[in-house]
VEXKE-895844 format. One record per atom (N, C-alpha, C, O): residue in one letter; residue number from 1; atom name; y, z negated, x. Coordinates in steps of 0.1 Angstrom, whole numbers, plus 5000, padded with zeros to 4 digits. Atoms other than C-alpha are relative to their C-alpha. Layout:
<nodes>
+--------+-----+-------+------+------+------+
! residu ! num ! atome !    y !    z !    x !
+--------+-----+-------+------+------+------+
!      a ! NUM !    CA !    Y !    Z !    X !
...
+--------+-----+-------+------+------+------+
</nodes>
This chain:
<nodes>
+--------+-----+-------+------+------+------+
! residu ! num ! atome !    y !    z !    x !
+--------+-----+-------+------+------+------+
!      m !   1 !     N ! 5000 ! 4983 ! 5007 !
!      m !   1 !    CA ! 3548 ! 6472 ! 4804 !
!      m !   1 !     C ! 4985 ! 5005 ! 5002 !
!      m !   1 !     O ! 4978 ! 5004 ! 5012 !
!      t !   2 !     N ! 5014 ! 4993 ! 4998 !
!      t !   2 !    CA ! 3516 ! 6488 ! 4795 !
!      t !   2 !     C ! 4998 ! 5015 ! 5005 !
!      t !   2 !     O ! 5010 ! 5020 ! 5007 !
!      e !   3 !     N ! 5004 ! 4991 ! 4996 !
!      e !   3 !    CA ! 3502 ! 6519 ! 4806 !
!      e !   3 !     C ! 5010 ! 5013 ! 4990 !
!      e !   3 !     O ! 5018 ! 5021 ! 4995 !
!      h !   4 !     N ! 4995 ! 4990 ! 5009 !
!      h !   4 !    CA ! 3514 ! 6540 ! 4776 !
!      h !   4 !     C ! 5017 ! 5000 ! 4999 !
!      h !   4 !     O ! 5023 ! 5009 ! 4994 !
!      d !   5 !     N ! 4989 ! 5004 ! 5001 !
!      d !   5 !    CA ! 3547 ! 6525 ! 4777 !
!      d !   5 !     C ! 5008 ! 5006 ! 5011 !
!      d !   5 !     O ! 5018 ! 5013 ! 5009 !
!      l !   6 !     N ! 4996 ! 4990 ! 4988 !
!      l !   6 !    CA ! 3552 ! 6538 ! 4812 !
!      l !   6 !     C ! 4998 ! 5012 ! 4997 !
!      l !   6 !     O ! 5005 ! 5018 ! 5005 !
!      q !   7 !     N ! 5003 ! 4985 ! 4997 !
!      q !   7 !    CA ! 3539 ! 6574 ! 4805 !
!      q !   7 !     C ! 5011 ! 5001 ! 4988 !
!      q !   7 !     O ! 5018 ! 5011 ! 4991 !
!      l !   8 !     N ! 4988 ! 4999 ! 5010 !
!      l !   8 !    CA ! 3565 ! 6572 ! 4774 !
!      l !   8 !     C ! 5016 ! 5002 ! 5006 !
!      l !   8 !     O ! 5025 ! 5009 ! 5004 !
!      e !   9 !     N ! 4986 ! 5000 ! 4990 !
!      e !   9 !    CA ! 3592 ! 6563 ! 4797 !
!      e !   9 !     C ! 5001 ! 5012 ! 5009 !
!      e !   9 !     O ! 5012 ! 5018 ! 5008 !
!      q !  10 !     N ! 5004 ! 4992 ! 4990 !
!      q !  10 !    CA ! 3581 ! 6588 ! 4823 !
!      q !  10 !     C ! 5007 ! 5016 ! 4991 !
!      q !  10 !     O ! 5017 ! 5023 ! 4995 !
!      l !  11 !     N ! 4997 ! 4988 ! 5007 !
!      l !  11 !    CA ! 3582 ! 6616 ! 4796 !
!      l !  11 !     C ! 5015 ! 5001 ! 4993 !
!      l !  11 !     O ! 5020 ! 5012 ! 4989 !
!      l !  12 !     N ! 4986 ! 4999 ! 5008 !
!      l !  12 !    CA ! 3617 ! 6605 ! 4780 !
!      l !  12 !     C ! 5006 ! 5005 ! 5009 !
!      l !  12 !     O ! 5012 ! 5015 ! 5007 !
!      r !  13 !     N ! 4991 ! 4998 ! 4986 !
!      r !  13 !    CA ! 3633 ! 6608 ! 4816 !
!      r !  13 !     C ! 4998 ! 5015 ! 5002 !
!      r !  13 !     O ! 5008 ! 5023 ! 5002 !
!      d !  14 !     N ! 5000 ! 4986 ! 4995 !
!      d !  14 !    CA ! 3617 ! 6641 ! 4823 !
!      d !  14 !     C ! 5006 ! 5013 ! 4986 !
!      d !  14 !     O ! 5010 ! 5024 ! 4987 !
!      k !  15 !     N ! 4996 ! 4993 ! 5009 !
!      k !  15 !    CA ! 3627 ! 6654 ! 4790 !
!      k !  15 !     C ! 5018 ! 4996 ! 4993 !
!      k !  15 !     O ! 5023 ! 5000 ! 4983 !
!      g !  16 !     N ! 4988 ! 5007 ! 5004 !
!      g !  16 !    CA ! 3660 ! 6637 ! 4787 !
!      g !  16 !     C ! 5010 ! 5010 ! 4998 !
!      g !  16 !     O ! 5007 ! 5022 ! 4999 !
!      r !  17 !     N ! 4990 ! 4989 ! 5005 !
!      r !  17 !    CA ! 3696 ! 6652 ! 4777 !
!      r !  17 !     C ! 5002 ! 5010 ! 5014 !
!      r !  17 !     O ! 5005 ! 5022 ! 5014 !
!      s !  18 !     N ! 4991 ! 4988 ! 4987 !
!      s !  18 !    CA ! 3704 ! 6666 ! 4815 !
!      s !  18 !     C ! 4989 ! 5016 ! 5002 !
!      s !  18 !     O ! 4991 ! 5026 ! 5009 !
!      n !  19 !     N ! 5008 ! 4990 ! 4995 !
!      n !  19 !    CA ! 3674 ! 6690 ! 4810 !
!      n !  19 !     C ! 5006 ! 5009 ! 4987 !
!      n !  19 !     O ! 5004 ! 5021 ! 4989 !
!      f !  20 !     N ! 4993 ! 4989 ! 5010 !
!      f !  20 !    CA ! 3693 ! 6708 ! 4777 !
!      f !  20 !     C ! 5009 ! 5012 ! 5009 !
!      f !  20 !     O ! 5011 ! 5023 ! 5005 !
!      g !  21 !     N ! 4994 ! 4989 ! 4996 !
!      g !  21 !    CA ! 3712 ! 6725 ! 4802 !
!      g !  21 !     C ! 5013 ! 5001 ! 5001 !
!      g !  21 !     O ! 5016 ! 4993 ! 4992 !
!      p !  22 !     N ! 4990 ! 4995 ! 5000 !
!      p !  22 !    CA ! 3749 ! 6736 ! 4808 !
!      p !  22 !     C ! 5005 ! 5008 ! 4987 !
!      p !  22 !     O ! 5003 ! 5020 ! 4985 !
!      g !  23 !     N ! 4994 ! 4991 ! 5010 !
!      g !  23 !    CA ! 3769 ! 6742 ! 4775 !
!      g !  23 !     C ! 4991 ! 4998 ! 4986 !
!      g !  23 !     O ! 4993 ! 5003 ! 4975 !
!      f !  24 !     N ! 5010 ! 4999 ! 5016 !
!      f !  24 !    CA ! 3740 ! 6731 ! 4751 !
!      f !  24 !     C ! 5007 ! 4997 ! 4988 !
!      f !  24 !     O ! 5003 ! 5003 ! 4979 !
!      a !  25 !     N ! 4991 ! 5007 ! 5013 !
!      a !  25 !    CA ! 3765 ! 6712 ! 4725 !
!      a !  25 !     C ! 5007 ! 5013 ! 4994 !
!      a !  25 !     O ! 5007 ! 5015 ! 4982 !
!      d !  26 !     N ! 4993 ! 4992 ! 5008 !
!      d !  26 !    CA ! 3785 ! 6744 ! 4723 !
!      d !  26 !     C ! 4990 ! 5011 ! 4994 !
!      d !  26 !     O ! 4991 ! 5015 ! 4982 !
!      r !  27 !     N ! 5007 ! 4994 ! 5007 !
!      r !  27 !    CA ! 3757 ! 6768 ! 4718 !
!      r !  27 !     C ! 4991 ! 4998 ! 4986 !
!      r !  27 !     O ! 4985 ! 5007 ! 4978 !
!      v !  28 !     N ! 5007 ! 5004 ! 5014 !
!      v !  28 !    CA ! 3742 ! 6750 ! 4690 !
!      v !  28 !     C ! 5016 ! 5000 ! 4991 !
!      v !  28 !     O ! 5017 ! 5007 ! 4981 !
!      m !  29 !     N ! 4992 ! 4998 ! 5010 !
!      m !  29 !    CA ! 3778 ! 6746 ! 4675 !
!      m !  29 !     C ! 5004 ! 5015 ! 4993 !
!      m !  29 !     O ! 5007 ! 5018 ! 4982 !
!      r !  30 !     N ! 4994 ! 4986 ! 5004 !
!      r !  30 !    CA ! 3786 ! 6782 ! 4676 !
!      r !  30 !     C ! 4985 ! 5008 ! 4991 !
!      r !  30 !     O ! 4986 ! 5019 ! 4985 !
!      r !  31 !     N ! 5008 ! 4997 ! 5009 !
!      r !  31 !    CA ! 3749 ! 6786 ! 4660 !
!      r !  31 !     C ! 4998 ! 4995 ! 4984 !
!      r !  31 !     O ! 4992 ! 5000 ! 4974 !
!      v !  32 !     N ! 4995 ! 5007 ! 5013 !
!      v !  32 !    CA ! 3759 ! 6762 ! 4633 !
!      v !  32 !     C ! 5010 ! 5007 ! 4990 !
!      v !  32 !     O ! 5009 ! 5010 ! 4978 !
!      e !  33 !     N ! 4991 ! 4990 ! 5005 !
!      e !  33 !    CA ! 3790 ! 6781 ! 4627 !
!      e !  33 !     C ! 4998 ! 5011 ! 4993 !
!      e !  33 !     O ! 5005 ! 5016 ! 4984 !
!      e !  34 !     N ! 5004 ! 4991 ! 5005 !
!      e !  34 !    CA ! 3770 ! 6808 ! 4622 !
!      e !  34 !     C ! 4993 ! 5004 ! 4987 !
!      e !  34 !     O ! 4993 ! 5015 ! 4981 !
!      e !  35 !     N ! 5009 ! 4998 ! 5011 !
!      e !  35 !    CA ! 3748 ! 6801 ! 4596 !
!      e !  35 !     C ! 5009 ! 5003 ! 4986 !
!      e !  35 !     O ! 5019 ! 4997 ! 4984 !
!      p !  36 !     N ! 4994 ! 4997 ! 5013 !
!      p !  36 !    CA ! 3759 ! 6813 ! 4563 !
!      p !  36 !     C ! 4996 ! 4987 ! 4990 !
!      p !  36 !     O ! 4986 ! 4981 ! 4989 !
!      v !  37 !     N ! 5002 ! 5010 ! 5013 !
!      v !  37 !    CA ! 3767 ! 6789 ! 4533 !
!      v !  37 !     C ! 4993 ! 5002 ! 4991 !
!      v !  37 !     O ! 4994 ! 5012 ! 4984 !
!      g !  38 !     N ! 5010 ! 4995 ! 5013 !
!      g !  38 !    CA ! 3740 ! 6785 ! 4508 !
!      g !  38 !     C ! 5007 ! 5003 ! 4988 !
!      g !  38 !     O ! 5019 ! 5001 ! 4985 !
!      w !  39 !     N ! 4994 ! 5001 ! 5014 !
!      w !  39 !    CA ! 3744 ! 6794 ! 4475 !
!      w !  39 !     C ! 5002 ! 4990 ! 4990 !
!      w !  39 !     O ! 5008 ! 4990 ! 4980 !
!      i !  40 !     N ! 4997 ! 5014 ! 5009 !
!      i !  40 !    CA ! 3741 ! 6761 ! 4461 !
!      i !  40 !     C ! 5012 ! 4993 ! 5008 !
!      i !  40 !     O ! 5018 ! 4983 ! 5003 !
!      d !  41 !     N ! 4988 ! 5006 ! 4994 !
!      d !  41 !    CA ! 3767 ! 6752 ! 4483 !
!      d !  41 !     C ! 5014 ! 5004 ! 4995 !
!      d !  41 !     O ! 5023 ! 4997 ! 4992 !
!      s !  42 !     N ! 4988 ! 4995 ! 5006 !
!      s !  42 !    CA ! 3791 ! 6773 ! 4470 !
!      s !  42 !     C ! 5001 ! 5000 ! 4985 !
!      s !  42 !     O ! 5011 ! 5006 ! 4980 !
!      l !  43 !     N ! 5002 ! 5002 ! 5015 !
!      l !  43 !    CA ! 3783 ! 6768 ! 4434 !
!      l !  43 !     C ! 5002 ! 4986 ! 4998 !
!      l !  43 !     O ! 5006 ! 4984 ! 4987 !
!      t !  44 !     N ! 5000 ! 5015 ! 5005 !
!      t !  44 !    CA ! 3783 ! 6729 ! 4434 !
!      t !  44 !     C ! 5014 ! 4994 ! 5007 !
!      t !  44 !     O ! 5017 ! 4983 ! 5004 !
!      l !  45 !     N ! 4990 ! 5008 ! 4993 !
!      l !  45 !    CA ! 3814 ! 6721 ! 4457 !
!      l !  45 !     C ! 5013 ! 5003 ! 4991 !
!      l !  45 !     O ! 5021 ! 4994 ! 4987 !
!      p !  46 !     N ! 4986 ! 4998 ! 5008 !
!      p !  46 !    CA ! 3842 ! 6737 ! 4436 !
!      p !  46 !     C ! 4996 ! 4990 ! 4982 !
!      p !  46 !     O ! 5005 ! 4987 ! 4975 !
!      d !  47 !     N ! 5004 ! 5008 ! 5012 !
!      d !  47 !    CA ! 3824 ! 6718 ! 4403 !
!      d !  47 !     C ! 5003 ! 4988 ! 5004 !
!      d !  47 !     O ! 5010 ! 4982 ! 4996 !
!      f !  48 !     N ! 4999 ! 5012 ! 4997 !
!      f !  48 !    CA ! 3823 ! 6687 ! 4425 !
!      f !  48 !     C ! 5015 ! 4998 ! 5001 !
!      f !  48 !     O ! 5019 ! 4987 ! 4996 !
!      v !  49 !     N ! 4986 ! 5002 ! 4997 !
!      v !  49 !    CA ! 3861 ! 6690 ! 4432 !
!      v !  49 !     C ! 5007 ! 4998 ! 4984 !
!      v !  49 !     O ! 5014 ! 4988 ! 4982 !
!      r !  50 !     N ! 4994 ! 5003 ! 5011 !
!      r !  50 !    CA ! 3870 ! 6694 ! 4395 !
!      r !  50 !     C ! 4994 ! 4990 ! 4992 !
!      r !  50 !     O ! 5000 ! 4987 ! 4982 !
!      f !  51 !     N ! 5004 ! 5012 ! 5007 !
!      f !  51 !    CA ! 3847 ! 6665 ! 4383 !
!      f !  51 !     C ! 5004 ! 4990 ! 5007 !
!      f !  51 !     O ! 5006 ! 4979 ! 5001 !
!      a !  52 !     N ! 4994 ! 5010 ! 4996 !
!      a !  52 !    CA ! 3861 ! 6645 ! 4407 !
!      a !  52 !     C ! 5014 ! 4996 ! 5000 !
!      a !  52 !     O ! 5018 ! 4985 ! 5003 !
!      a !  53 !     N ! 4983 ! 4999 ! 5003 !
!      a !  53 !    CA ! 3898 ! 6653 ! 4398 !
!      a !  53 !     C ! 5000 ! 4992 ! 4985 !
!      a !  53 !     O ! 5009 ! 4985 ! 4980 !
!      a !  54 !     N ! 4997 ! 5006 ! 5014 !
!      a !  54 !    CA ! 3888 ! 6644 ! 4363 !
!      a !  54 !     C ! 4995 ! 4986 ! 5000 !
!      a !  54 !     O ! 5000 ! 4978 ! 4993 !
!      a !  55 !     N ! 5004 ! 5011 ! 5002 !
!      a !  55 !    CA ! 3868 ! 6615 ! 4369 !
!      a !  55 !     C ! 5012 ! 4988 ! 5006 !
!      a !  55 !     O ! 5014 ! 4977 ! 5001 !
!      l !  56 !     N ! 4988 ! 5006 ! 4996 !
!      l !  56 !    CA ! 3899 ! 6601 ! 4391 !
!      l !  56 !     C ! 5013 ! 4996 ! 4986 !
!      l !  56 !     O ! 5019 ! 4986 ! 4984 !
!      v !  57 !     N ! 4992 ! 4999 ! 5009 !
!      v !  57 !    CA ! 3922 ! 6608 ! 4362 !
!      v !  57 !     C ! 4995 ! 4993 ! 4988 !
!      v !  57 !     O ! 5004 ! 4989 ! 4981 !
!      l !  58 !     N ! 5008 ! 5012 ! 5008 !
!      l !  58 !    CA ! 3899 ! 6588 ! 4338 !
!      l !  58 !     C ! 5002 ! 4988 ! 5003 !
!      l !  58 !     O ! 5007 ! 4981 ! 4995 !
!      a !  59 !     N ! 5002 ! 5013 ! 4996 !
!      a !  59 !    CA ! 3895 ! 6558 ! 4357 !
!      a !  59 !     C ! 5018 ! 4993 ! 5003 !
!      a !  59 !     O ! 5022 ! 4982 ! 5001 !
!      v !  60 !     N ! 4989 ! 5001 ! 4998 !
!      v !  60 !    CA ! 3929 ! 6558 ! 4365 !
!      v !  60 !     C ! 5009 ! 4996 ! 4983 !
!      v !  60 !     O ! 5015 ! 4985 ! 4980 !
!      a !  61 !     N ! 4995 ! 5002 ! 5016 !
!      a !  61 !    CA ! 3940 ! 6561 ! 4324 !
!      a !  61 !     C ! 4995 ! 4985 ! 4995 !
!      a !  61 !     O ! 5003 ! 4978 ! 4989 !
!      l !  62 !     N ! 5009 ! 5011 ! 5004 !
!      l !  62 !    CA ! 3915 ! 6533 ! 4318 !
!      l !  62 !     C ! 5003 ! 4989 ! 5008 !
!      l !  62 !     O ! 4998 ! 4979 ! 5004 !
!      a !  63 !     N ! 4995 ! 5011 ! 4991 !
!      a !  63 !    CA ! 3931 ! 6511 ! 4346 !
!      a !  63 !     C ! 5012 ! 4994 ! 4993 !
!      a !  63 !     O ! 5015 ! 4982 ! 4991 !
!      v !  64 !     N ! 4983 ! 5000 ! 5006 !
!      v !  64 !    CA ! 3966 ! 6517 ! 4328 !
!      v !  64 !     C ! 4994 ! 4994 ! 4987 !
!      v !  64 !     O ! 5000 ! 4983 ! 4985 !
!      f !  65 !     N ! 5002 ! 5005 ! 5013 !
!      f !  65 !    CA ! 3949 ! 6509 ! 4294 !
!      f !  65 !     C ! 4997 ! 4987 ! 4998 !
!      f !  65 !     O ! 5001 ! 4980 ! 4988 !
!      s !  66 !     N ! 5004 ! 5012 ! 4995 !
!      s !  66 !    CA ! 3933 ! 6479 ! 4306 !
!      s !  66 !     C ! 5011 ! 4991 ! 5000 !
!      s !  66 !     O ! 5013 ! 4983 ! 4991 !
!      l !  67 !     N ! 4988 ! 5008 ! 4995 !
!      l !  67 !    CA ! 3962 ! 6463 ! 4319 !
!      l !  67 !     C ! 5012 ! 5002 ! 4989 !
!      l !  67 !     O ! 5018 ! 4992 ! 4984 !
!      s !  68 !     N ! 4986 ! 5002 ! 5012 !
!      s !  68 !    CA ! 3989 ! 6473 ! 4293 !
!      s !  68 !     C ! 4995 ! 4990 ! 4989 !
!      s !  68 !     O ! 5004 ! 4982 ! 4986 !
!      g !  69 !     N ! 5006 ! 5011 ! 5011 !
!      g !  69 !    CA ! 3969 ! 6450 ! 4267 !
!      g !  69 !     C ! 4997 ! 4986 ! 5009 !
!      g !  69 !     O ! 4995 ! 4977 ! 5001 !
!      s !  70 !     N ! 5000 ! 5011 ! 4996 !
!      s !  70 !    CA ! 3966 ! 6423 ! 4290 !
!      s !  70 !     C ! 5012 ! 4989 ! 4995 !
!      s !  70 !     O ! 5008 ! 4978 ! 4993 !
!      s !  71 !     N ! 4990 ! 5011 ! 5002 !
!      s !  71 !    CA ! 4000 ! 6404 ! 4282 !
!      s !  71 !     C ! 4999 ! 4996 ! 4985 !
!      s !  71 !     O ! 5004 ! 4986 ! 4979 !
!      e !  72 !     N ! 5001 ! 5008 ! 5015 !
!      e !  72 !    CA ! 3990 ! 6403 ! 4245 !
!      e !  72 !     C ! 4993 ! 4990 ! 4999 !
!      e !  72 !     O ! 4996 ! 4981 ! 4990 !
!      r !  73 !     N ! 5008 ! 5010 ! 5001 !
!      r !  73 !    CA ! 3963 ! 6383 ! 4253 !
!      r !  73 !     C ! 4999 ! 4994 ! 5011 !
!      r !  73 !     O ! 5004 ! 4998 ! 5021 !
!      s !  74 !     N ! 4996 ! 5011 ! 4990 !
!      s !  74 !    CA ! 3957 ! 6353 ! 4274 !
!      s !  74 !     C ! 4989 ! 5005 ! 5011 !
!      s !  74 !     O ! 4978 ! 5001 ! 5009 !
!      q !  75 !     N ! 5009 ! 4992 ! 4991 !
!      q !  75 !    CA ! 3939 ! 6375 ! 4304 !
!      q !  75 !     C ! 5007 ! 4998 ! 5011 !
!      q !  75 !     O ! 5020 ! 4996 ! 5013 !
!      t !  76 !     N ! 4994 ! 4995 ! 4987 !
!      t !  76 !    CA ! 3943 ! 6379 ! 4338 !
!      t !  76 !     C ! 4998 ! 5013 ! 5001 !
!      t !  76 !     O ! 4992 ! 5020 ! 4993 !
!      a !  77 !     N ! 5003 ! 4987 ! 4998 !
!      a !  77 !    CA ! 3946 ! 6411 ! 4355 !
!      a !  77 !     C ! 4986 ! 5005 ! 5002 !
!      a !  77 !     O ! 4981 ! 5016 ! 4997 !
!      l !  78 !     N ! 5015 ! 4995 ! 4997 !
!      l !  78 !    CA ! 3911 ! 6412 ! 4368 !
!      l !  78 !     C ! 4997 ! 5003 ! 4988 !
!      l !  78 !     O ! 4997 ! 5014 ! 4983 !
!      e !  79 !     N ! 5009 ! 5003 ! 5017 !
!      e !  79 !    CA ! 3895 ! 6400 ! 4330 !
!      e !  79 !     C ! 5005 ! 5015 ! 4993 !
!      e !  79 !     O ! 4996 ! 5021 ! 4988 !
!      a !  80 !     N ! 4995 ! 4990 ! 5006 !
!      a !  80 !    CA ! 3917 ! 6431 ! 4316 !
!      a !  80 !     C ! 4992 ! 5013 ! 5009 !
!      a !  80 !     O ! 4985 ! 5021 ! 5002 !
!      v !  81 !     N ! 5005 ! 4990 ! 4995 !
!      v !  81 !    CA ! 3904 ! 6455 ! 4343 !
!      v !  81 !     C ! 4986 ! 5006 ! 4997 !
!      v !  81 !     O ! 4982 ! 5017 ! 4994 !
!      l !  82 !     N ! 5012 ! 4999 ! 5000 !
!      l !  82 !    CA ! 3870 ! 6446 ! 4341 !
!      l !  82 !     C ! 4993 ! 4998 ! 4981 !
!      l !  82 !     O ! 4982 ! 4994 ! 4977 !
!      g !  83 !     N ! 5001 ! 5000 ! 5015 !
!      g !  83 !    CA ! 3872 ! 6446 ! 4303 !
!      g !  83 !     C ! 4996 ! 4986 ! 4994 !
!      g !  83 !     O ! 4990 ! 4987 ! 4983 !
!      l !  84 !     N ! 5011 ! 5014 ! 5000 !
!      l !  84 !    CA ! 3858 ! 6408 ! 4300 !
!      l !  84 !     C ! 5010 ! 4998 ! 4985 !
!      l !  84 !     O ! 5022 ! 5001 ! 4985 !
!      d !  85 !     N ! 4989 ! 5005 ! 5010 !
!      d !  85 !    CA ! 3871 ! 6395 ! 4264 !
!      d !  85 !     C ! 4999 ! 4982 ! 5005 !
!      d !  85 !     O ! 4990 ! 4976 ! 5011 !
!      p !  86 !     N ! 4992 ! 5011 ! 4999 !
!      p !  86 !    CA ! 3890 ! 6363 ! 4265 !
!      p !  86 !     C ! 4986 ! 4988 ! 4996 !
!      p !  86 !     O ! 4975 ! 4990 ! 4989 !
!      v !  87 !     N ! 5013 ! 5010 ! 5001 !
!      v !  87 !    CA ! 3866 ! 6330 ! 4264 !
!      v !  87 !     C ! 5009 ! 4989 ! 4993 !
!      v !  87 !     O ! 5019 ! 4985 ! 4999 !
!      t !  88 !     N ! 4992 ! 5012 ! 5006 !
!      t !  88 !    CA ! 3879 ! 6302 ! 4239 !
!      t !  88 !     C ! 4989 ! 4989 ! 4997 !
!      t !  88 !     O ! 4977 ! 4990 ! 5001 !
!      a !  89 !     N ! 5009 ! 5010 ! 5008 !
!      a !  89 !    CA ! 3864 ! 6272 ! 4223 !
!      a !  89 !     C ! 4993 ! 5004 ! 4989 !
!      a !  89 !     O ! 4981 ! 5001 ! 4987 !
!      t !  90 !     N ! 5008 ! 4995 ! 5016 !
!      t !  90 !    CA ! 3857 ! 6291 ! 4189 !
!      t !  90 !     C ! 4992 ! 5011 ! 5006 !
!      t !  90 !     O ! 4982 ! 5012 ! 4999 !
!      s !  91 !     N ! 5007 ! 4992 ! 4997 !
!      s !  91 !    CA ! 3841 ! 6319 ! 4207 !
!      s !  91 !     C ! 4990 ! 4995 ! 5009 !
!      s !  91 !     O ! 4983 ! 5005 ! 5012 !
!      i !  92 !     N ! 5011 ! 5009 ! 4998 !
!      i !  92 !    CA ! 3817 ! 6298 ! 4222 !
!      i !  92 !     C ! 4994 ! 4994 ! 4991 !
!      i !  92 !     O ! 4983 ! 5001 ! 4989 !
!      y !  93 !     N ! 5003 ! 5007 ! 5012 !
!      y !  93 !    CA ! 3809 ! 6276 ! 4193 !
!      y !  93 !     C ! 4995 ! 5011 ! 4989 !
!      y !  93 !     O ! 4987 ! 5007 ! 4981 !
!      d !  94 !     N ! 5000 ! 4993 ! 5010 !
!      d !  94 !    CA ! 3807 ! 6306 ! 4171 !
!      d !  94 !     C ! 4984 ! 5009 ! 5001 !
!      d !  94 !     O ! 4983 ! 5020 ! 5008 !
!      a !  95 !     N ! 5010 ! 4996 ! 5000 !
!      a !  95 !    CA ! 3771 ! 6313 ! 4165 !
!      a !  95 !     C ! 4994 ! 5014 ! 4995 !
!      a !  95 !     O ! 4984 ! 5019 ! 4999 !
!      q !  96 !     N ! 5000 ! 4990 ! 5005 !
!      q !  96 !    CA ! 3774 ! 6344 ! 4145 !
!      q !  96 !     C ! 5005 ! 5011 ! 5011 !
!      q !  96 !     O ! 5000 ! 5022 ! 5011 !
!      a !  97 !     N ! 4998 ! 4988 ! 4992 !
!      a !  97 !    CA ! 3793 ! 6362 ! 4172 !
!      a !  97 !     C ! 4988 ! 5003 ! 5013 !
!      a !  97 !     O ! 4986 ! 5014 ! 5019 !
!      l !  98 !     N ! 5013 ! 4997 ! 4987 !
!      l !  98 !    CA ! 3761 ! 6358 ! 4199 !
!      l !  98 !     C ! 4991 ! 5003 ! 4996 !
!      l !  98 !     O ! 4983 ! 5009 ! 5003 !
!      m !  99 !     N ! 5012 ! 4992 ! 5006 !
!      m !  99 !    CA ! 3735 ! 6365 ! 4174 !
!      m !  99 !     C ! 5003 ! 5007 ! 4989 !
!      m !  99 !     O ! 4998 ! 5002 ! 4978 !
!      p ! 100 !     N ! 4998 ! 4993 ! 5012 !
!      p ! 100 !    CA ! 3749 ! 6390 ! 4149 !
!      p ! 100 !     C ! 4988 ! 5006 ! 4991 !
!      p ! 100 !     O ! 4989 ! 5010 ! 4979 !
!      a ! 101 !     N ! 5010 ! 4997 ! 5009 !
!      a ! 101 !    CA ! 3715 ! 6400 ! 4138 !
!      a ! 101 !     C ! 4990 ! 4990 ! 4992 !
!      a ! 101 !     O ! 4982 ! 4994 ! 4983 !
!      a ! 102 !     N ! 5005 ! 5012 ! 5006 !
!      a ! 102 !    CA ! 3704 ! 6365 ! 4129 !
!      a ! 102 !     C ! 5008 ! 4999 ! 4990 !
!      a ! 102 !     O ! 5003 ! 5001 ! 4979 !
!      s ! 103 !     N ! 4992 ! 5000 ! 5011 !
!      s ! 103 !    CA ! 3733 ! 6361 ! 4108 !
!      s ! 103 !     C ! 4997 ! 5011 ! 4986 !
!      s ! 103 !     O ! 4996 ! 5006 ! 4975 !
!      e ! 104 !     N ! 5001 ! 4990 ! 5008 !
!      e ! 104 !    CA ! 3727 ! 6393 ! 4087 !
!      e ! 104 !     C ! 4989 ! 4996 ! 4996 !
!      e ! 104 !     O ! 4991 ! 4992 ! 4984 !
!      s ! 105 !     N ! 5011 ! 5002 ! 5004 !
!      s ! 105 !    CA ! 3690 ! 6384 ! 4082 !
!      s ! 105 !     C ! 4998 ! 4989 ! 4988 !
!      s ! 105 !     O ! 4991 ! 4988 ! 4978 !
!      a ! 106 !     N ! 5000 ! 5016 ! 5005 !
!      a ! 106 !    CA ! 3699 ! 6348 ! 4070 !
!      a ! 106 !     C ! 5007 ! 5004 ! 4986 !
!      a ! 106 !     O ! 5006 ! 4997 ! 4976 !
!      s ! 107 !     N ! 4993 ! 5001 ! 5012 !
!      s ! 107 !    CA ! 3719 ! 6363 ! 4042 !
!      s ! 107 !     C ! 4994 ! 5008 ! 4987 !
!      s ! 107 !     O ! 4999 ! 5007 ! 4976 !
+--------+-----+-------+------+------+------+
</nodes>
């Protein structure tokens, strides 16, 4: 170890946890609890709760909608949830489906 490392180790030992005194955590927590809630927190928390609830409802509705159509097509539940189109030989070789802009300009 270098001289610098030894000095740093000594400083850390001198200023370690034991030098905070008894009840340090209690004093800190009392001070944190006494701090007033910021005006930004009081404005954003209710909005977050509303938007999170709405997002959850929409996500569940989308999942149900995606899964309900999976029996009509030959898709697995995972493909339906992800919204993937079924892959068939026709869809693979259909150039118009792959490049709609090219087929429109050729007409």
